[in-house]
C-alpha positions as CSV (number, residue, x, y, z in Angstrom):
1,M,-4.6,-3.1,22.5
2,A,-2.3,-2.7,25.5
3,A,-3.6,-1.5,28.8
4,G,-1.8,1.8,28.3
5,G,-3.5,2.3,25.0
6,L,-6.9,1.6,26.5
7,R,-6.3,4.2,29.2
8,L,-5.3,6.8,26.7
9,A,-8.3,6.1,24.5
10,D,-10.6,6.4,27.6
11,M,-8.9,9.6,28.6
12,L,-9.4,11.1,25.1
13,A,-13.0,10.0,25.1
14,R,-13.6,11.7,28.4
15,I,-11.9,14.9,27.1
16,A,-14.2,14.9,24.0
17,E,-17.3,14.4,26.2
18,T,-16.2,17.2,28.5
19,G,-15.6,19.4,25.5
20,R,-19.1,18.9,24.1
21,S,-20.5,20.4,27.3
22,L,-18.3,23.4,26.9
23,I,-19.0,24.2,23.3
24,G,-22.8,23.7,23.6
25,A,-25.0,23.1,20.7
26,E,-24.0,26.3,18.7
27,E,-22.0,24.6,15.9
28,P,-22.2,26.0,12.4
29,Q,-24.4,24.0,10.0
30,S,-21.9,24.0,7.2
31,L,-19.1,21.5,7.5
32,I,-16.5,23.8,5.9
33,E,-17.4,26.5,8.5
34,R,-17.0,24.0,11.3
35,A,-13.5,23.2,9.8
36,R,-12.7,26.9,10.0
37,V,-13.8,27.1,13.6
38,I,-11.5,24.1,14.4
39,L,-8.6,25.9,12.6
40,G,-9.3,29.1,14.6
41,G,-7.6,27.6,17.6
42,E,-9.1,26.7,21.0
43,G,-8.3,24.9,24.1
44,E,-7.3,21.3,24.0
45,V,-10.6,20.1,25.5
46,S,-13.0,22.0,23.2
47,G,-10.8,21.4,20.2
48,T,-10.9,17.6,20.7
49,A,-14.6,17.7,21.1
50,R,-15.1,19.8,17.9
51,A,-12.9,17.4,16.0
52,R,-14.9,14.4,17.2
53,G,-18.2,16.2,16.4
54,F,-16.8,17.1,12.9
55,L,-15.9,13.5,12.1
56,D,-19.3,12.3,13.3
57,A,-21.0,14.9,11.2
58,Y,-19.0,14.0,8.1
59,R,-19.8,10.3,8.5
60,A,-23.5,11.2,8.6
61,L,-23.5,13.1,5.3
62,D,-24.7,11.6,2.1
63,H,-22.4,10.9,-0.9
64,E,-22.9,14.3,-2.6
65,A,-22.5,16.3,0.6
66,R,-19.2,14.6,1.4
67,L,-17.9,15.3,-2.1
68,D,-19.0,18.9,-1.8
69,F,-17.0,19.3,1.4
70,L,-13.9,17.6,0.0
71,R,-13.9,20.0,-2.9
72,Q,-14.3,23.0,-0.6
73,A,-11.5,21.9,1.6
74,S,-9.2,21.2,-1.3
75,T,-9.7,24.6,-3.0
76,G,-10.6,26.8,-0.1
77,L,-8.2,25.9,2.7
78,G,-4.9,26.8,1.2
79,A,-2.1,28.8,2.8
80,D,-3.2,32.0,4.5
81,P,-2.3,34.7,1.8
82,A,-1.5,37.5,4.3
83,A,0.7,35.3,6.5
84,L,2.5,33.9,3.4
85,K,3.1,37.3,1.9
86,A,4.6,38.6,5.2
87,A,6.8,35.5,5.5
88,I,8.1,36.0,1.9
89,E,8.9,39.6,2.6
90,R,10.8,38.7,5.8
91,Y,12.9,36.1,4.1
92,E,13.7,38.3,1.1
93,A,14.8,41.0,3.5
94,S,16.9,38.8,5.8
95,G,17.9,35.7,3.8
96,E,18.2,34.0,7.2
97,D,17.5,30.3,7.7
98,I,15.1,30.9,10.5
99,D,13.0,33.1,8.2
100,A,13.2,30.4,5.5
101,R,11.7,27.9,8.0
102,A,9.0,30.4,8.9
103,L,8.2,30.8,5.2
104,H,7.9,27.0,4.9
105,L,5.4,26.9,7.7
106,A,3.4,29.9,6.3
107,A,3.2,28.1,3.0
108,E,1.6,25.0,4.5
109,P,-2.1,24.7,3.5
110,R,-4.7,25.0,6.2
111,S,-6.3,21.8,5.0
112,Q,-3.2,20.0,6.2
113,E,-3.5,21.5,9.6
114,L,-7.2,20.6,9.7
115,I,-6.3,16.9,9.2
116,R,-3.8,17.1,12.0
117,R,-6.4,18.7,14.4
118,L,-9.0,16.1,13.4
119,N,-6.6,13.4,14.3
120,R,-6.7,14.6,17.9
121,A,-10.2,13.2,18.3
122,P,-10.6,9.8,20.0
123,G,-10.7,7.0,17.4
124,A,-10.0,9.5,14.6
125,M,-7.8,7.3,12.3
126,P,-10.5,5.0,10.9
127,D,-12.5,8.1,10.1
128,L,-9.6,9.8,8.3
129,L,-8.8,6.7,6.3
130,A,-12.5,6.5,5.3
131,M,-12.4,10.2,4.3
132,R,-9.4,9.6,2.1
133,E,-11.2,6.6,0.5
134,D,-14.0,9.0,-0.4
135,L,-11.4,11.3,-1.9
136,L,-9.7,8.6,-4.0
137,R,-13.0,7.5,-5.5
138,H,-13.4,10.9,-7.2
139,L,-9.8,12.0,-7.7
140,R,-9.4,10.9,-11.3
141,E,-12.6,12.6,-12.5
142,D,-12.1,15.7,-10.3
143,P,-8.5,17.0,-10.4
144,A,-9.4,19.8,-8.0
145,L,-9.2,17.2,-5.2
146,A,-5.5,16.6,-5.8
147,A,-4.3,19.2,-3.4
148,L,-6.3,17.7,-0.5
149,D,-5.1,14.2,-1.4
150,E,-1.5,15.4,-1.3
151,D,-2.1,16.6,2.3
152,F,-3.4,13.2,3.3
153,R,-0.4,11.4,1.5
154,H,2.1,13.7,3.2
155,L,0.6,13.2,6.7
156,F,-0.1,9.5,6.4
157,S,3.5,8.9,5.1
158,S,4.7,10.5,8.4
159,W,2.2,8.9,10.7
160,F,2.6,5.4,9.2
161,N,6.4,5.4,8.8
162,R,8.3,2.3,9.6
163,G,9.1,3.4,13.2
164,F,5.5,3.2,14.2
165,L,4.8,-0.2,12.6
166,E,4.7,-3.5,14.4
167,L,5.4,-6.8,12.6
168,R,3.2,-9.7,13.9
169,R,3.2,-13.3,12.9
170,I,-0.4,-14.4,12.2
171,D,-1.1,-18.0,13.3
172,W,-4.1,-20.1,14.4
173,N,-3.9,-18.5,17.9
174,T,-4.4,-15.0,16.5
175,P,-7.7,-13.5,17.6
176,A,-10.6,-14.6,15.4
177,A,-11.5,-11.0,14.6
178,I,-8.1,-10.5,12.9
179,L,-8.2,-13.8,11.2
180,E,-11.6,-12.9,9.7
181,K,-10.0,-9.7,8.3
182,I,-7.2,-11.7,6.8
183,I,-9.8,-13.7,4.9
184,R,-11.6,-10.6,3.8
185,Y,-8.5,-8.6,2.8
186,E,-6.7,-11.3,0.8
187,A,-6.4,-9.7,-2.6
188,V,-4.4,-12.2,-4.7
189,H,-5.5,-15.7,-4.0
190,E,-8.9,-16.0,-2.4
191,I,-9.2,-17.7,1.0
192,R,-12.2,-19.8,0.5
193,D,-13.0,-20.8,4.0
194,W,-11.6,-21.3,7.5
195,S,-10.0,-24.6,6.5
196,D,-8.2,-22.8,3.6
197,L,-7.0,-20.2,6.1
198,R,-5.8,-22.8,8.5
199,R,-3.6,-24.4,5.8
200,R,-2.0,-21.0,5.3
201,V,-1.3,-20.0,8.9
202,A,-1.1,-23.2,10.9
203,A,1.0,-25.6,8.8
204,P,4.6,-25.7,9.8
205,D,5.8,-24.8,6.3
206,R,3.5,-21.8,5.9
207,Q,3.9,-18.4,7.5
208,L,1.9,-15.2,7.4
209,Y,3.2,-11.8,8.6
210,A,1.4,-8.5,8.9
211,F,2.1,-4.9,9.8
212,F,0.0,-3.2,12.4
213,H,-0.2,0.4,13.7
214,P,-0.9,1.6,17.3
215,A,-3.8,3.8,16.0
216,L,-5.4,0.7,14.4
217,P,-4.5,-2.2,16.7
218,G,-7.0,-4.7,15.3
219,E,-6.5,-3.8,11.7
220,P,-3.7,-5.3,9.6
221,L,-2.2,-2.7,7.2
222,I,-0.5,-5.1,4.8
223,F,0.3,-8.8,5.0
224,V,2.5,-11.3,3.2
225,E,1.9,-15.1,2.9
226,V,5.0,-17.3,2.8
227,A,5.5,-20.9,1.7
228,L,8.7,-22.8,2.7
229,T,9.7,-25.1,-0.1
230,A,12.6,-27.1,-1.4
231,D,12.8,-25.4,-4.7
232,I,11.6,-22.3,-6.6
233,P,8.0,-23.0,-7.5
234,A,6.6,-22.7,-11.0
235,A,2.9,-22.8,-10.3
236,I,0.5,-21.7,-7.5
237,E,-1.7,-24.7,-7.3
238,P,0.8,-27.0,-5.5
239,I,1.2,-24.2,-2.9
240,L,-2.5,-23.8,-2.2
241,A,-3.6,-27.4,-2.7
242,A,-5.6,-28.9,0.2
243,G,-4.0,-32.3,0.0
244,R,-0.4,-31.3,-0.4
245,E,2.4,-33.0,1.5
246,T,3.8,-30.8,4.3
247,L,7.5,-30.1,4.2
248,D,9.6,-30.3,7.3
249,P,10.8,-26.6,7.6
250,A,14.3,-27.8,8.5
251,K,14.5,-29.2,4.9
252,A,13.3,-26.0,3.3
253,R,15.8,-24.1,1.0
254,T,13.4,-21.5,-0.4
255,A,11.0,-19.0,1.1
256,V,8.3,-18.0,-1.4
257,F,6.3,-14.8,-1.0
258,Y,3.2,-15.9,-2.9
259,S,0.6,-13.2,-1.8
260,I,1.0,-9.7,-0.6
261,S,-2.3,-7.8,0.2
262,N,-2.7,-4.2,1.1
263,C,-5.7,-3.9,3.6
264,Q,-6.5,-0.2,3.9
265,N,-7.7,1.6,0.8
266,G,-7.2,4.9,2.5
267,L,-3.5,4.3,2.7
268,R,-3.1,3.8,-1.1
269,G,0.2,5.3,-2.2
270,V,1.7,5.1,1.2
271,S,4.4,2.5,0.8
272,F,5.5,0.2,3.5
273,G,5.5,-3.1,1.6
274,N,9.2,-2.8,1.0
275,F,9.8,-2.7,4.8
276,L,7.6,-5.7,5.2
277,I,9.5,-7.8,2.7
278,K,12.9,-6.9,4.2
279,Q,11.8,-7.5,7.8
280,V,10.2,-10.9,7.0
281,V,13.4,-11.9,5.2
282,E,15.2,-11.2,8.5
283,E,12.7,-13.1,10.5
284,L,12.8,-16.1,8.3
285,S,16.6,-16.1,8.1
286,A,16.8,-16.1,11.9
287,E,14.2,-18.9,12.4
288,F,15.1,-21.1,9.4
289,P,18.8,-21.0,8.7
290,S,18.5,-23.6,6.0
291,V,16.6,-21.1,3.8
292,E,19.0,-19.5,1.3
293,T,16.7,-18.4,-1.5
294,F,14.0,-15.7,-1.2
295,V,11.6,-15.4,-4.2
296,T,8.1,-14.5,-5.1
297,L,5.5,-16.3,-7.1
298,S,3.7,-13.3,-8.5
299,P,0.9,-12.6,-10.9
300,V,1.2,-10.5,-14.0
301,P,-2.1,-8.6,-13.7
302,G,-1.6,-6.1,-16.6
303,L,-0.3,-8.5,-19.3
304,R,-3.6,-9.2,-21.1
305,G,-4.9,-5.6,-20.9
306,W,-1.6,-4.3,-22.2
307,S,-1.7,-6.8,-25.1
308,V,-5.2,-5.7,-26.1
309,R,-4.2,-2.0,-26.0
310,E,-1.2,-2.7,-28.1
311,G,-3.3,-4.6,-30.6
312,I,-1.4,-7.8,-30.1
313,E,-3.2,-11.0,-31.1
314,E,-3.7,-13.6,-28.4
315,P,-0.5,-15.6,-28.2
316,S,-0.4,-19.3,-28.5
317,G,2.1,-21.9,-27.3
318,D,5.6,-20.8,-26.8
319,A,4.9,-17.2,-28.0
320,L,3.4,-16.3,-24.6
321,G,6.8,-16.5,-22.7
322,P,8.6,-14.0,-25.0
323,L,5.5,-11.7,-24.9
324,A,5.4,-11.7,-21.1
325,A,9.2,-11.0,-21.0
326,R,8.9,-8.1,-23.4
327,Y,6.0,-6.7,-21.4
328,L,7.8,-6.9,-18.0
329,V,11.2,-5.7,-19.2
330,E,10.3,-3.2,-22.0
331,A,6.7,-1.9,-21.5
332,K,7.1,1.4,-19.7
333,R,4.9,4.2,-18.4
334,P,5.6,7.8,-19.6
335,G,7.9,8.3,-16.6
336,G,10.0,5.3,-17.4
337,A,8.6,2.9,-14.8
338,P,7.3,-0.5,-15.8
339,V,3.6,-0.7,-16.8
340,D,3.0,-3.6,-14.5
341,A,2.2,-2.6,-10.9
342,V,3.5,-5.8,-9.3
343,A,6.7,-5.5,-11.3
344,R,7.1,-1.8,-10.1
345,F,6.8,-3.0,-6.5
346,H,9.3,-5.8,-6.5
347,L,11.8,-4.2,-8.9
348,G,11.6,-1.0,-6.8
349,N,12.5,-3.1,-3.8
350,G,15.6,-4.4,-5.5
351,A,14.4,-7.8,-6.7
352,R,15.4,-9.4,-10.0
353,L,13.0,-10.8,-12.6
354,E,14.2,-14.4,-12.4
355,R,11.8,-16.7,-14.2
356,I,8.6,-16.6,-16.2
357,N,6.2,-19.5,-15.7
358,L,3.5,-20.4,-18.2
359,D,0.2,-22.0,-17.1
360,A,1.1,-21.3,-13.5
361,D,-2.3,-20.0,-12.4
362,R,-5.3,-21.8,-13.8
363,S,-7.8,-19.8,-11.9
364,E,-10.4,-17.7,-13.7
365,R,-8.7,-14.5,-12.4
366,G,-5.2,-15.6,-13.4
367,Q,-6.4,-16.5,-16.9
368,S,-8.3,-13.3,-17.4
369,Q,-5.4,-11.1,-16.2
370,G,-2.4,-12.7,-17.8
371,W,-3.2,-16.1,-19.5
372,G,-2.1,-17.9,-16.3
373,V,1.5,-16.5,-16.4
374,M,3.2,-16.0,-13.1
375,V,6.8,-14.9,-12.4
376,N,9.5,-15.4,-9.8
377,Y,11.2,-12.2,-8.6
378,L,14.4,-13.1,-6.8
379,Y,15.5,-11.2,-3.7
380,D,19.2,-11.8,-3.7
381,L,20.5,-10.1,-0.6
382,R,23.9,-9.4,-2.2
383,D,22.3,-7.4,-5.1
384,I,19.2,-5.8,-3.6
385,E,20.7,-2.3,-3.0
386,K,22.4,-2.3,-6.4
387,N,19.2,-3.3,-8.2
388,H,17.2,-0.8,-6.3
389,E,19.5,2.1,-7.1
390,A,19.7,1.2,-10.8
391,F,15.9,0.9,-11.0
392,A,15.3,4.2,-9.1
393,E,17.8,6.2,-11.0
394,S,17.5,4.8,-14.5
395,G,14.5,2.5,-14.6
396,V,16.7,-0.5,-15.2
397,V,14.8,-3.8,-14.9
398,A,17.2,-6.3,-13.4
399,H,16.5,-9.7,-15.0
400,S,18.1,-13.1,-15.5
401,A,19.8,-14.5,-18.5
402,A,16.8,-16.8,-19.1
403,V,14.5,-13.8,-19.2
404,R,17.0,-11.9,-21.4
405,R,16.8,-14.8,-24.0
406,L,13.0,-14.5,-24.0
407,V,13.1,-10.7,-24.6
408,K,15.5,-11.4,-27.6
409,Q,13.0,-14.0,-28.9
410,A,10.2,-11.4,-28.7
411,A,12.2,-8.9,-30.6
412,Q,13.0,-11.4,-33.3
413,A,9.4,-12.5,-33.6
414,G,8.3,-8.9,-33.8
415,Q,10.7,-8.3,-36.7
416,A,9.1,-11.2,-38.4
417,G,5.6,-9.8,-37.8
418,G,4.7,-12.1,-35.0
419,V,4.7,-9.9,-31.9
420,R,4.0,-6.2,-31.9
421,A,4.8,-3.9,-28.9
């Protein structure tokens, strides 16, 4: 962290410590009551102290007590009814823009303001991310938590917008504490040991970039691993191989994004991966002018599960290519987006589904998720915006002629009873 950041953190810590002496020991026992006290409004010093004390108290709770508080906050800290009613009446009477703005503010849930005030505490962000992780664990089974989750999503989307993010190149000179986290957070292709990591960050034809945030200076938010290659790759093993031959970056024609890992579970649903891809493309274009093609080598994590749900028999031989093409192009969620999460990410960023590669990932994970299928999504800088707009507005999956032929084969096989969707 920069010296200015350290001084600010020290100052906030001193403010919190001073505030503890001002508020004394008479804090409510109930966490929801402590939340209401914080929302009641106080001076900056005592408010900062109460926020830090609240976060410490939450962290000390057991699993059930945390869940109980989250439920209470989600259902019991909505907008102030009296203030909201008054704001509605004022706007209905005047129709003025200033009263519309006041109505907007009055409609804001108090739970959202609570999160803002908690964020004033020194070192609050890791605690707030952990709190949202707790929330996400129970969200599917407990829909009453959805309102509080929306508050977190709204605020985190603002606090972690692109303007606050810092792109850093991770190399062998990066502090060991961060390199250890890269090993731990890698979510696509396991980094087995330090030698494996060195091959990914120290070789001249390998790059790794990560986004950081000032509130979490030693914590990567998301990172992408890049291989500089001569051609578009059809398998992951040659990229990760320990004994591979290093390519002179000056001879590289292709940049391959072969692994993208989100590091903070508490930021799930807050999208900044698209900014990462675009900025890394800019960085690579400036440093390696010979690179003209930008592609991914991506897994197809939902293919096998979808096939089971659809009652499709395990494909053999050449039938796997058409099945994968049909899944990626035609299998949609109720809202019209692709079923496959990786496809949603890259297609939403404006990429094109370029090529389907069979037997591309022989790892246990690759086989269990999608029979070893991997795909190349092509980021053609001339078409990114057009593809993005078509996908966002109509769910159009941009894909190459080769993929289109596979989709047609799948449809023909289905008509003959071979492949069912």
